[in-house]
Structures are given as structure tokens and as C-alpha cells.
N, C-alpha and C positions, 0 to 999 in steps of 0.2 A: 197762501197756498206755495210751500216751500220749491224753490227750481232744482228737480234730481242736479247729482253731481254729475260732471262728467264723466269720471273711470265707472258709474250708474251703466251709462247710457252705450248701445249696439247699433254700426249703422250696415242696415241689408248691404249683402254684397252681387243681390240681383238689380233691386230696384233704386238702392239708399238713405231709403226712408232711414232715419236715425228713431232709434225711440227704445224706450226703457230696455235695460239689458233680463229685465225678469220673462219678459215674454219668452217663450219659447218661438215662436214663429214669427214675419213678417205679419206685421197690421196692413199693410196694406198687399204685398204679393201673397205671402202664404210661405214665401221661401224660412225653412230652419235656420237661424241665428244662432250665431258663433263666434267666440270672443278670437283677437288673433294667435292663429295656429300658430306653433313655435315648432311643430315637425314639417315642415312644407321648407324647407330648406332639400333635405335628403331624399327626396321623393320630383322637389323642381331639377334636383340637379342627375336623376335617374331617366328623366322624361327628354332631360334637354341631352343626355349621352345617347341615347337610343336615337332622338331624329339625327342629331352631326349624325350617327356613323349609319345610317341611311340616306344618308346626303350624303355620299360616294357613289352606290350604285343608281343614285335618282339621273346623278350626271354623267355615269359610265357607261352608261347602260343606253338600249336605247330607247326612245321614248313612242318608239310610232314606228311602223313597218309601213313602206310602196310600197301595193306591188303595180306595177303598170306596164302594158305590152307585155306582157307573162316576164318581165322581168321585178327582183325586188329590191326594195331599197331599203338601210336604217337609216335611222334621223336618232339623234342626242339631242337635248335640251339647243344644245349650244351651235350641234350645226344644225337645226330647224333653225333657231335665229339668222346662222351666214345664209341657211339656206334664203330668209323671207330678205333679207337683205340685199342676195346678192337677184333677187323678182323684185326690187323696188319698191318691195313692200314695209319700208322703212317705218312706222307708224306702229303695226303688225308685230315689225321683227323689234323695237323699242319697247315696245307693252311685256313680251311675255321674256326678254333680256331682265325687263326690274321685274317683274313680277314672280321670276323664278328667280334668277343668278342673286339680287340686288338684294331684295326684299328678306333671302333665307336668311342670307348671312348679315344681316342686319338684326335679324330678330334673334339671331344665336348671340351678337355681340350686345344687343340689348337685354335677353332673359340672365346675359351672363353677369352685366354692370346692373340690372334691378336683383342679384341672386347676395353678391360682393356688397351691394346697399346695406344689404337688408342683414347680414351677417357681421357688415364691418361698419361703424354707425359714424355718420361723417364726411363719408366715401363721398356720396352725394347726397343735396341738403332733400327733407323731405317734400319740396316742392316737386325740384328740377326729377326726384325719382316715381315721384304721383306722373310730372307731364311724359314721361319717356312708357310708364306705364300702361296709361292709356292710349298712345302712341301705338305700341305694340298689339295692343289690342283689336285699332282701330284697320290698323294695316293687314293684321289674320286674314279676314275675310276672303281679303283676298287673294290669296297666296296659291287660291289654290282657278288660274287662270287658265296655266297652260294644262292643268288636266284636263283642263274644260275646254281648252280649245281639242285637243285632238281628240277629247267625243265626240266634238260637235263634228268634226271632220267623216271621226271612224262609222256616227251614223248615218248622215248624206252624202257618202261617196263612196259605196259599194255597186260596183258594176264587174266581179267577177274578175280574171283574167284583163279587162281589157285597161278597170284601173280601181283599186281597192285605197282603203286605208285602216289598217289595223292597230291599234292600241300595245304598248310595247310592255315588257317590262319595268321596266324605272317610269311607268306610270303609276307603278304598285307602289315601289318607294317612295314616286315623290310625297305621295295620299297622305301616305304614312310621319313620314319627315312635318308635312305640315300639321298633323292630326295631332301627333308629340310636341312640335312643338305649342301650338295651344293649349296643350295640357299642362304646357311645364310653363309658359305666363301664366293660364287658371289657377294653380299650384300657388302662386304666387300671391303672397297677401297686403293689398297696398294701405293697409292701417298700418299695419310692421311700418314706414318708416319712418311714421309719428309717433312712435313709443320708445321708451328707453326705454333700455338696459333693465333694470328692474321687475317694467313691465310687461315686455316680453317674456321675464325669468318665470315671473308669475300668473303667464296663462297657461304660460306650459305644462 
């Protein structure tokens, strides 16, 4: 029996199973199979830019308001990190700073680099680009730590004027930013890192 040509094979983007391109859906998970998408860079750029716009209010607006003994104070993400640091909660402050400040900036840079790699061949090696893509997908699941902490505190601390915590508008902006960065990363097709310019043109 003749082995199928490599150009007649497709990898499922959901489970990774490699199978013949003649199938409309994956034999393992049932997801729809499609060749390398050529028009995904415009979609990625739009989602990336939307997330970047949301990053500004997510860091400038208060992410939570704390009412204590009748007085209300507002805290941004960086202000909350500084407050936790002053109260010697170094571990929590470090986790929130990494997850809410450093990780989003790293994801913006990584997605931009991957898009440039897919647009301009040879900018990164296929193996390096795939590693960066997988790392971006992995850290994406931890990007909502700050919103989770605010939601947890808001649900836990509700004692009227004595003390209560309410999420601020930055929580919505931050959640939208995380969502759009995840969609931007998902819109990239890592299989395109391993194709030539001619192969990508055929897929378009």
C-alpha cells in the first residue's frame, strides 16, 4: 500500500492527530479539518490591536473599590500590587504583578513576533516559532489571575459599610484584553511556520 504524500495530510488543530486531507472532520475528536489559513494575519492583527487598546484602561482605571468604615478607596492593578507589597504579602503581590503586568506584555510581544514570522519567512526558525506559540498558549490560561482574585474578594468580603469590596471597570477591560489576546493567538496557524511561501499561497 502506497503511503500518502505529505501534502495530502492535515494535522488537527484541536487534538493534533495527523490524517489524510480528504477527511472533512478529525477521526479522533470530530473537529473540522482545514488547510493552512492564509487570511488569518488580518484577523490576528485586529484582535491584537483591540487587546492593546483595552490594555490602557485595564491598567489606568481602578480594578476594585474597597469600602472600610464608611470610606472608599480605589486601587488599580499596580496600586493593588504596591499595597500588597507594603503589607508584606510578597508572594501574592509577585504573582499578581507577573500574571497581570508582565504576562500580558510578553503575550503582546510574542503574538507580534509570531505574526511577523508567519508574514516574513526566515525571521524565526519553524521550531523556535512553534515553541513560542506553545508557550503563549500555555501561559494564556493564567492571565485571569487578577480578575479571579478580585472576584473572590468581592464575593468573600461583603459586610456593608464596615468593609466591602466591589470590582471596578478595569476588571471588565482586563477580562476583554485577555479574551482578545487569546483569540489573537488562536487565530495564528502554527502549521504555517513549517510551510514555504508557495505552499501558503496555494492554501489561500
